[in-house]
N, C-alpha and C positions, 0 to 999 in steps of 0.2 A: 751760340754760346752767350749767355746773358752777361751783361756788364753793368756796372754802376756808374753814376755820373749825375750831373745836374739835370733838373727838369727843364725842358725847353720853355722859352718865354711864351710861346703860343698856346701851351697846354691849358693854363687857366682861362684864357679867352675862349678857346674852343669848348671847354667843359661848361663854362657859364652860358655860352650861347646855346649849346645843345640842351642843357637842363631847363632853361627858362621856358622854352617852347612846350615841352610835354607837361611841365608843372602848371602852366596856364591852361593847357588843354583840359587837364583833369579838373581844375577849378571851374572852368567855363561849363564843362559837361555836367558837373554836380549842380551848379546854380541854375543851369537851363532846365534840368529835371525838376528842381524845386519850383521854378517859375511856371513850368507847364502844369504842375499840380495845382498851384495857386490860381492860375487862369481858369482851370476847370472847376473852380468854385470851392476849393478846400480852404479851411481856415489856415492862417499862417503856420501855426505849430504843426498841424497835420500835414500841410504841404511840404514843410521842411523834413519831417520824418519820412514821408513816403518818397519824396524826391531823392533824398540821400540814400534810402534803401534801394531804389531802382538804380541809381548811378553807382552806388558802392561796389557792386559786383563787377561792373565794367571797368571802373577806375582801378580796382584791385588787380584785375586780370591784366590791364594795360601796364600798370606799374611793375608787376612781376615779370611780364614778358620783356619789358625794357631791361630789367636787371639780368634776365637770362641771356638776352642778346649781347649786352655789354660784357658779361662774364665769358661769353663764347669767344671773345677776342683776346682774352688773357693768355691762352697758350701760344699765340703768335710770338715769334721771336724778334719782332720789329721794335727796336728801342724807341721809335717815335710814337708807335701805336699803343704800346703796353701802358704807359702812364695815363693816357687818355681813357683806355678801357677800364683800368683799375679805378680811376677817379669817377667815371660814370657809373660803374657797377656799385661802388660804395658811397656815392655822393649823398645819399639820404633822400633822393627823389621819392623813393617809395615811402619811407617813414615820415620825413618832414613835409615834403610837397604833397603827396597824395593823401596820406592818412591823417597827419596832424593838422595841416592847414586846410586841405580840401574837404575832408570829411569830418573834421572835429571843430576847428576854430571858426570857419566860415558859417556852418550851420548854427553854431552857438551864438555868433553875433547876429545872424538873421533872426534867431529866436528872440533875442533881447530887443531887437528893433520892431518886431511884430509887423503890423500893417505898414509901418513906415519904410520897411525894407523894400 
């Protein structure tokens, strides 16, 4: 039987810790793909486009899998687990971390920096 009540104090800490790891993984994966294209002789703009294209599919799949896994914990009736699962499923890791920052903002900044990046 579901009940209402305050959110435990450890929930924000756990959610923050769990979300930072995958968010950084997505970004490192994208930047590594860009770097690999650049090392293979591509111009900076072309390396960014190709690297982001190659990494984009993997990052998108990983982010969607994470949301699916976290959503899978929602039907559990454990009052300690439900707020964590809901926060992780809706946390914006997919939109903010993977798409907005990892595949939009970082490539845009790298494009502006050109060879200096």
